[in-house]
VEXVO-952046 format. One record per residue: residue in three letters; x, y, z of N, C-alpha, C in turn. Coordinates in steps of 0.001 Angstrom, whole numbers, plus 500000, padded with zeros to 6 digits. Layout:
N
alaXYZXYZXYZ...
//
This chain:
415
met227520494566821259228538493632820766227850492369820239asp228257491891819054227602490703818520228201489433819130phe227544488302818858227901487044819512229339486625819198gln229704486647817917231042486188817541232128487078818137lys231911488370818107232927489291818621233142489091820117his232070488827820861232228488692822312232974487407822679leu232949486410821780233705485181822036235209485379821867ser235598486429821151237023486657820886237796487033822146lys237083487213823257237748487485824535238642486312824936tyr238277485083824505239117483936824869239294482914823746leu238640483113822601238768482180821484239362482877820263ser240154482139819502240685482673818245239590482630817183lys239821483308816058238828483299814974238589481874814479lys239650481098814365239524479706813913238665478903814889glu238891479093816185238117478368817199236654478796817189ile236413480090816983235032480586816905234325479985815694asp234999479979814552234403479428813327234086477942813490glu234999477200814127234780475761814333233589475516815254leu233465476347816294232338476213817217231021476535816517ile230967477660815837229721478113815207229296477183814071ser230254476498813467229921475572812369229033474420812835thr228984474176814148228163473072814676226744473500815027phe226448474799814974225180475294815506223955474806814730asn224141474402813491223008473887812716222948472362812708asp223894471719813400223869470260813512222800469834814516lys222419468567814456221465468037815437222137467956816798glu221369468266817836221903468181819190222151466724819575his223076466525820502223323465196821051222310464924822168lys221834463698822235220883463297823270221543462307824221gly221211462431825495221781461520826477220819461247827610leu221182460296828462220364459988829633221231459443830759ile220697459575831975221302459016833184220499457773833549leu221153456670833755220465455429834113220221455370835619asn219021454964836001218690454788837417219048453360837814thr220256453186838323220748451845838638220068451239839862asn219216452009840546218378451424841600217266450569840998lys216986450774839703215860450097839068216257449163837929ile217359449468837258217749448671836094219271448658835981ser219817447521835618221270447407835458221682447892834075asp222955448212833926223478448593832611223292447454831609glu223512446227832069223400445073831177221976444920830643arg220997445069831529219593444945831120219203446086830177phe219690447292830463219370448443829622219924448256828207ile221158447790828108221774447573826792221085446426826059glu220607445452826811219840444356826206218550444888825578leu217893445827826272216661446423825748216941447366824578phe218052448109824668218359449156823683219806449011823210pro220061448050822334221445447709821974222202448789821215asn221510449779820654222203450789819851222560452062820615val222318452087821921222796453235822701224317453160822801lys224940454314823043226397454364823192226748454861824586pro227747454262825227228123454737826561228681456154826508his228382456928827528228955458267827674230480458138827672pro231201459043827016232661458889826937233387459014828269ile232723459560829295233392459771830585232571459242831762val231274459520831798230462459303832999229838457906833004pro230079457104834055229457455772834138227933455869834230his227253454852833738225792454721833816225060455834833054cys225734456453832109225104457447831241225297457012829790tyr224309457353828957224324456865827577223915457962826603leu224416457835825371224021458692824265223115457887823343phe222146458565822714221228457834821848220749458715820704asn220246458051819682219656458712818522218147458805818753gln217631460025818833216211460202819137215305459686818025asp215806459621816798214999459063815708214769457564815908glu215700456922816615215581455486816867214887455192818188tyr215240455935819230214699455687820566214035456957821101gln212721456942821206212007458077821794211760457766823271phe212823457895824049212807457445825439211767458165826294gly211477459415825970210520460168826773209095459664826671lys208794458875825638207430458382825425207248456931825862met208304456313826365208247454891826716207764454679828146ile207223453500828407206784453157829758207972453115830718tyr209160452844830195210352452800831050210655454179831644his210237455218830934210368456576831481209461456729832694glu208213456249832579207270456316833706207774455496834888leu208447454393834606208973453526835663210192454132836361gly210734455202835802211893455847836421213209455160836131tyr213307454489834984214543453787834633215670454753834269tyr215321455972833849216340456912833389215813458341833453tyr216754459268833369216436460694833274217144461216832029ile216393461808831122216972462309829873217700463619830149gln218987463652829815219804464837830102220931464962829083asp221218466187828717222324466482827810223620465852828330pro224398465196827478225632464536827929226634465469828605ser226664466741828212227576467688828868227139467953830305ala225835468123830513225309468397831852225575467238832809ser225705466024832263225952464847833106227315464887833790leu228201465762833324229525465862833943229513466659835245val228489467489835463228510468425836594228507467685837930ser227488466863838176227426466116839440228547465092839533tyr228916464526838392230010463544838359231315464170838850ile231611465383838413232842466065838830232789466438840310leu231628466871840793231496467195842220231596465938843082asn231002464843842611231069463536843268230581463556844718pro229317463917844951228772463814846313228736462361846762thr228969462135848051229063460770848562228076460549849702glu228053459327850192227114458939851242227282459808852494asp226165460091853130226117460794854422226554462258854352glu226552462849853153226867464272853043225587465102853001asn225701466357853425224661467363853239224979468105851953val224111467987850958224381468551849636223254469514849269leu223608470622848628222623471604848166222734471762846660asp221604471627845971221498471982844552220681473268844519leu221358474392844323220752475699844582219748476129843516cys219999475786842263219107476169841148218760474888840396ala217902474064840975217874472640840638216967472227839486ala215864472933839243214897472460838242215523472461836843pro215141471489836006214108470469836210214546469242837008gly215863469103837296216236468070838251217304467082837841gly217904467224836671218884466242836215220087466112837123lys220613467232837580221805467195838433221450466685839825thr220235467001840294219741466425841552219631464911841445val219037464427840363218884462980840168220242462293840209gln221187462819839448222502462187839369223231462248840709ala223136463393841396223782463523842706223177462547843705ser221852462432843711221177461514844628221613460076844387leu221720459682843121222149458319842807223587458078843259leu224448459080843112225832458954843579225895458809845100met224910459370845800224877459312847263224319457988847782asn223844457140846867223489455756847205222437455660848313lys221355456450848165220209456415849086220553456916850488lys221667457611850639222078458106851955222282459618851899gly222612460211853071222791461652853132221487462387852896val221574463715852769220409464538852433220813465522851346leu220004465579850300220220466486849180219074467493849165tyr219401468766849378218405469839849364218363470404847954ser217218470252847322217071470605845915216117471787845810asn216661472950845438215893474195845490215750474829844115asp214583475411843868214416476282842705213483477419843093ile213872478651842755213078479800843206211726479880842508ser211596479251841340210322479246840616209441478125841152ser208268478464841663207382477438842232206890476468841164ser206653476957839940206183476062838876207293475099838452arg208520475598838361209645474725838008209958473757839150ala209738474191840387209959473304841530208986472127841510gln207781472332840973206824471228840850207301470204839817ile207929470674838740208515469761837749209662468982838393leu210472469687839155211559469059839911211011467965840825leu209951468274841554209334467314842467208839466079841720ser208209466277840562207688465129839812208823464213839358asn209983464785839045211129463960838648211742463232839839val211756463874840999212219463212842223211328462009842532glu210018462180842384209071461077842601209282459960841587arg209327460330840309209423459329839238210683458483839379met211774459114839786213039458389839927213147457664841272gly212165457864842155212136457141843429213255457529844373leu213568458821844464214684459285845291214227459466846739asn214952458885847663214531458885849072215271459890849939asn216288460563849381217144461422850210217092462884849787val216003463289849124215898464644848576214815465440849301val215176466653849717214231467633850251214057468705849180val212835468865848669212571469828847596212033471124848197thr212669472240847854212225473549848329212083474509847155ser211328475572847384211209476648846394211367477968847139leu212616478259847488212915479420848326213694480469847546asp213342481718847779214150482821847275215525482756847938tyr216551483176847212217912483062847732218094483814849051ser217330484877849253217453485649850493217044484823851709arg216198483802851496215727482971852610216690481829852919ile217699481662852068218722480636852295219995481275852853lys220053482589852771221287483343853005221939483073854361gly221163482791855393221740482653856732222305481287857062leu222271480357856123222685478982856418224178478780856149asp224997479644856726226441479596856488227044478292857009asn227995477754856251228801476598856674227960475353856986lys226883475138856224225982474017856503226160472832855552phe226775473054854387226731472028853344228124471507852998asp228211470183852852229471469545852468229788469780850989lys228741469757850165228903469948848722227738470802848208ile228018471603847175226982472459846587227091472414845067ile225934472302844419225831472438842962225228473808842676leu225957474634841945225406475912841485225425475904839958asp224340475420839393224148475477837940223374476764837678ala224117477830837471223552479177837543222673479509836340pro221603480286836565220836480811835430221759481636834543cys221600481500833220222564482135832312221883482532831009ser222669483070830090222130483524828803221776482364827880gly222304481167828159221882479960827450222470479755826072ser223584480405825755224146480262824409224609478838824117gly224946478085825159225346476695824959224222475809824459met222984476309824528221814475542824096221282476005822741phe222071476764821986221591477295820702221096476191819768arg221732475021819809221303473940818908219963473351819345lys219640473489820625218383472945821135217228473920820974ser217544475222820933216479476222820974216779477387820041glu216008477475818981216124478602818060215733479899818765glu214810479787819711214354480963820458215496481572821267met216299480720821913217444481221822679218433481943821772lys218638481377820597219570481984819642219079483375819223asn217787483478818956217222484752818503217144485792819614asp216997485327820861216841486246821993218166486690822603trp219279486091822171220573486396822789220980487845822531thr221414488527823589222034489850823459223196489930824440tyr224151490768824121225294490943825020224847491598826328glu223809492422826255223277493052827471222761491993828449lys222140490940827916221665489845828777222833489129829440val223909488960828699225107488321829248225618489118830453leu225719490429830288226230491278831371225289491266832577lys223990491265832314223009491222833405223108489901834167gln223197488797833427223312487489834077224616487382834858ser225679487949834321226978487891834995226912488526836381glu226209489641836503226077490300837809225285489429838785ile224229488789838302223438487883839151224294486693839578gln225044486137838638225884484968838919226955485275839963lys227504486469839920228529486848840907227957486860842319gln226723487324842454226089487314843774225746485885844208leu225313485069843251224957483684843568226179482866843981ile227302483077843311228484482274843639229033482661845018leu228923483943845372229313484367846725228382483758847773leu227077483756847476226106483162848390226391481675848575ala226542480956847467226784479510847549228047479214848346tyr229089479997848120230351479766848830230182479979850333ser229368480952850723229144481212852153228418480049852830leu227637479295852062226871478173852613227714476910852772leu228883476911852156229751475733852134230520475601853446lys230604474379853960231413474124855155232901474297854845pro233721474630855836235170474554855634235551473138855179gly236370473065854149236748471769853590235771471241852553gly234639471932852392233636471499851423233977471927850005glu233238471370849052233480471678847643232176472044846947met232290472906845948231126473266845141231510473258843671val230520472999842844230720473066841408229884474225840879tyr230519475054840050229826476158839386229745475804837911ser228541475884837345228391475546835930227378476465835269thr227539476620833959226547477324833138226435476590831808cys225367476894831076225274476433829685225469477644828774ser226526478393829066226857479601828304228293479525827803tyr228527480091826624229884480194826089230580481482826536ser229884482348827245230392483695827511231427483712828633tyr232581484274828347233642484444829339233121485228830542glu232242486201830282231698487054831344230852486265832343glu230241485165831890229396484345832764230150483149833341asp231337482919832844232083481719833209233349482080833996glu234469482236833311235734482541833992235651483813834829glu234965484816834308234894486096835027234167485948836367val233142485119836412232387484896837655233242484126838659val233945483105838188234824482336839076235952483222839602ser236531484045838737237598484964839163237084485954840204tyr235841486374840050235236487292841026235193486643842409leu234812485366842464234811484649843742236226484537844300leu237180484170843464238563484001843923239133485309844471asn238722486427843877239231487737844304238522488286845537asn237382487689845891236590488218847007236361487194848117ser237182486157848157237055485132849193238370484370849289asp238389483374850163239577482518850284239422481234849469ala238507481231848506238221480036847711239451479549846952ile239524478232846808240586477580846038239946476914844828ile240508477131843660239979476466842471240746475168842244lys240011474088842022240626472773841841240685472418840355asn241708471690839995241846471273838603240888470124838300ile240210470211837175239301469153836732240085468171835865ile239722466917835954240400465837835232240778466232833803glu241925465763833362242387466049832005241634465185831000asn241281465790829883240674465046828788240814465879827518lys241195465250826439241441465980825193240167466596824616met238994466162825103237733466730824616237375468044825312phe238094468405826372237818469639827105238601470801826506tyr238013471994826579238719473216826194238989474023827457arg240204474559827576240573475373828733241093476723828256ser240642477781828919241109479130828580242223479518829547asp242341480813829860243420481250830757243212480775832194leu241961480498832591241693479923833908241705478405833723lys242908477837833729243130476500833182242534475367834012glu242169475646835255241576474588836079240145474268835650cys239475475224835000238074475063834578238013474457833179ile236825473990832807236678473407831470235461473979830747his235598474088829435234478474331828529234215473048827757leu232950472778827503232551471684826625231933472304825378phe232565472071824240232099472600822961231605471445822092pro230494471613821376229948470509820576230844470058819424asn231826470876819034232765470427818010233899469586818599lys233959469497819941234988468695820606234405467572821458phe233177467775821947232565466846822900231144466526822443pro230681465278822582229331464919822117228231465389823066gly228076466700823142227060467305823994226930468770823639glu226101469486824392225909470907824128226941471729824911gly226876473059824756227861473929825384227713473991826896his228823473851827604228791473886829062230124474407829592phe230068475022830764231266475454831487231185474876832893ile232317474371833410232320473757834741233585474166835493ala233398474588836749234514474905837645234289474201838976leu235352473671839559235295472987840852236047473827841881ile235364474151842979235874475116843960235865474490845349lys236898474776846126237016474224847484237166475353848489lys236550475167849671236754476102850779237840475522851688pro238858476302852043239932475780852898239398475280854242gly240098474316854817239728473790856125239509472296856097glu239193471758857268238931470327857405237427470091857393leu236975469216856516235549468932856402235111467994857521ile234140468441858309233561467609859370232122467298858977lys231862466027858711230529465621858263229616465366859460asn228327465578859242227338465302860279227201463796860482lys226906463410861704226677462000861993225367461553861353ala225394460385860721224194459861860059223183459380861095thr221999460001861089220922459626862010219622459522861225pro219152458310860927217886458166860188216759458933860872phe215874459507860063214887460451860583213519460151859976glu212505460013860834211124459822860382210229460823861096phe209185461275860414208308462279861019206960462289860306asn205973462883860980204621463002860435204250464467860247ile203416464722859256202816466041859053201306465848859038thr200599466606859866199139466479859958198473467588859154lys197509467191858322196767468139857494195276467890857662gln194485468827857173193032468684857200192537468593855758ser191743467569855453191222467427854094190036468363853892lys189607468508852636188440469347852341187191468803853014gly187142467476853153186011466857853843186170466864855350lys187205467569855834187485467780857255188001466532857973ser188369465492857206189049464355857822190498464744858087lys191055464206859156192456464469859461193328463550858614ile194347464127857976195286463355857164196659463427857824ile197234462265858082198593462205858627199511461666857536glu200486462483857129201452462070856109202758461667856790his203284460518856384204517459998856996205683460126856022tyr206800460689856518207993460930855707209220460324856380ser210256460106855575211523459638856135212690460210855340leu213847460279855999215108460697855379216238459860855971pro217302459628855213218426458853855755219167459567856885asn219173460910856879219845461712857907218894462773858439lys219141463222859668218355464325860223218640465591859414pro217592466259858930217788467415858049217951468729858808ile218239469786858049218291471146858589216858471609858831asp216536471951860074215145472206860472214451473246859607ile215111474379859385214438475478858687214104475113857242leu214948474290856602214656473861855235213558472809855214leu213512471978856241212450470977856330211092471652856489glu211046472677857329209788473382857598209232474058856351lys210124474498855457209692475255854283209644474400853018ala209812473091853162209899472207851997208534471944851376ile208521471799850054207308471329849383207311469798849282arg208460469171849495208550467722849667209711467456850625pro209388467235851907210432467152852937211045465763853097gly211331465083851999211916463752852079211069462740851335leu211279461468851637210508460398851005209112460354851618phe208108460665850819206709460609851248206278459145851160glu206088458508852328205808457074852340204318456765852223tyr203505457357853094202077457037853062201270458113853773ser199959458061853542199000458900854261198095458006855100leu197711458497856265196674457856857079195440458743857034ile194358458229856446193098458965856359192025458109857013asp191471458593858122190501457800858898191078456422859220asn192364456425859616193098455209860003193315454222858854lys193081454655857616193366453813856456194680454275855828lys195594453321855636196904453659855075196848453607853548ile197272454704852918197379454764851458198815455149851120tyr199516454252850447200901454532850076200960455610848998ser202057456340848968202199457430847997202823456922846704his202601457674845630203236457369844341204759457458844478his205230458429845229206665458596845480207246457317846086tyr206587456796847106207070455594847793207047454383846860ser206023454313846008205920453168845092207108453106844140his207696454259843819208842454277842914210167454090843649phe210117454112844971211326453864845763211476452389846116ile210378451763846518210473450388847010210519449385845860asn210916448182846204210843447056845281210783445798846130asn210689444667845503210640443389846228209510443340847255val208351443880846880207153443746847706206079443062846864ile205066442546847531203970441901846807203270442936845939ser203081442602844679202411443527843759201657442732842707tyr200700443380842086199974442760840983200715443095839690his201122442053838957201914442257837744200994442522836557leu201149443678835958200290444089834847200763443478833531asn199792443046832715200135442702831337200022443971830482glu200341443865829203200373445051828332199017445764828285asn197946445002828196196614445594828116196242446288829425gln196531445627830555196248446220831866197102447460832106leu198331447438831601199223448589831738198604449832831105lys198090449680829890197466450812829196196289451354829992lys195493450452830548194332450876831335194764451576832623tyr195814451046833257196256451621834533196761453046834344ile197636453269833359198175454626833191197134455579832595his196006455016832138194886455848831703193983456220832880gly194218455558834037193446455875835239192254454973835492glu192157453862834764190991452985834886191127452009836050glu189982451574836572189947450511837573190174449181836861leu190855448240837535191209446974836898190521445804837587ala189906444922836805189328443686837342190423442630837425ile190440441857838530191429440789838693190724439493839068asn191448438377838961190828437064839174191308436359840432asp192018437043841315192457436364842538191999437132843766asp192174436507844932191683437080846190192776437778846997gln193976437872846446195085438541847125194797440044847238lys195166440632848362195030442082848522196335442744848076tyr196223443737847217197401444411846666197392445900847015asp198579446429847272198760447873847433199500448485846248phe200124447626845425200961448123844329200744447293843069val200977447932841930201042447208840657202443447382840087ser202862446401839272204218446434838723204201446071837246phe205289446446836590205508446083835190207011445938834998asp207411444930834244208841444669834010209598444533835338asn208947443898836316209554443610837629209900444859838435asn209238445983838152209401447189838954208038447776839288ile207928448333840492206653448912840925206357450162840100leu205123450240839591204703451381838780203831452350839562gly202997451830840477202100452730841184201287452022842250val200328452776842801199559452360843973198135451987843568val197598450969844253196196450567844083195628450195845449lys194324450006845491193651449399846640192722448316846111thr192741447145846770191938446017846316190554446056846955lys189527445878846119188155445810846630187313444969845676asn186746443880846222185836443019845447186433442604844100lys187638442049844155188334441561842959188525442646841890ser188746443846842351189119444926841435190173445796842112leu190950446480841295192019447341841802191635448794841581arg191430449500842687191143450929842601192434451660842249asn192352452548841276193539453158840673193937454450841393tyr195198454506841869195718455712842515196845456351841700tyr196913456009840427197935456639839583197633458134839493pro198628459013839737198360460461839797197677460986838536lys196670461810838729195883462315837595196737463090836601gly197740463791837097198594464572836205199480463737835305leu199605462436835605200456461549834803199650460656833867arg198337460658834018197513459742833222197501460141831750arg197472459124830901197452459383829454196825458211828705
//
């Protein structure tokens, strides 16, 4: 079955033609603002031609020809996360709040995790998982860059999460899909699309949505989303859950930019109606009364052995006590604060992006270039520094020795 014909399951010919007419247009670009680091007012002062997202607070649309945000130092500082404007609706609709246990089941590269963490206001615990270890490392780097203190990053196969029934207050399931909603972003996706792939993904999605629902507490809510236009990956998957569980589908806010099919509680985002790429979103609730865990701040150490056989003690913290089995298997079990090596404390890059209002050496433009290149910096004062900053935000870690700053900027980020 070809692409246009398979859309006729829920769209008229006129609607299909209107949708496909946008496929050669330029994609819309957007970002999520990290309000822990920069205010909306300051951001607009720096970039006056950005446009506010039509629905989601602290999100903006921009012209990439004018603003290449991914190449700016503000990106390194964690001021924002670049994300498609449609994808920004997923965490916003779920609306995770303080002191909740939240799971992002298919999280990489991390946009929905970032937004959910910011909505949780440095509280609760957000378990951010991706089965691909390489993609989980990208996820981890974004958690560090954005300075998130309430995220546990894991890379677990779904079978290893299966037994955690009724553990989570909220769940994000942004399911792997055929990717037709991203045709404007990727010519490769457009060329690789087949109806057989849609059917294969649909079967995987049905198992994932059942798994995610089993992990949800009574009274909890989950959001199911894809970047696919296919009815088989969207409404059909949600209907499968409704027919095989006691799940309740909740109505998503009304907006004239949304498209709704026969499953009217869910929404499609089409680029001819909404300034973003193709997306499908459904909000699902498990019946019952939601009982949240008591907030108990949690700190712990992990002891490792270095190659030089020195003992390394890594110190971590979380706003709430986490689920033990996920903590044990985490590749980043919370906010990594510092390492103790031979009783010398070295703060982590992750921690440097979380804290603020500490003594730091303020870099000028020339020193900034040298620092992110990995160079040691000469200074003219006798103050001991653990951090360097730029634009009144901490950028990274240093150690002071003989009027110079030893550079601890991660090698993978140097340029």
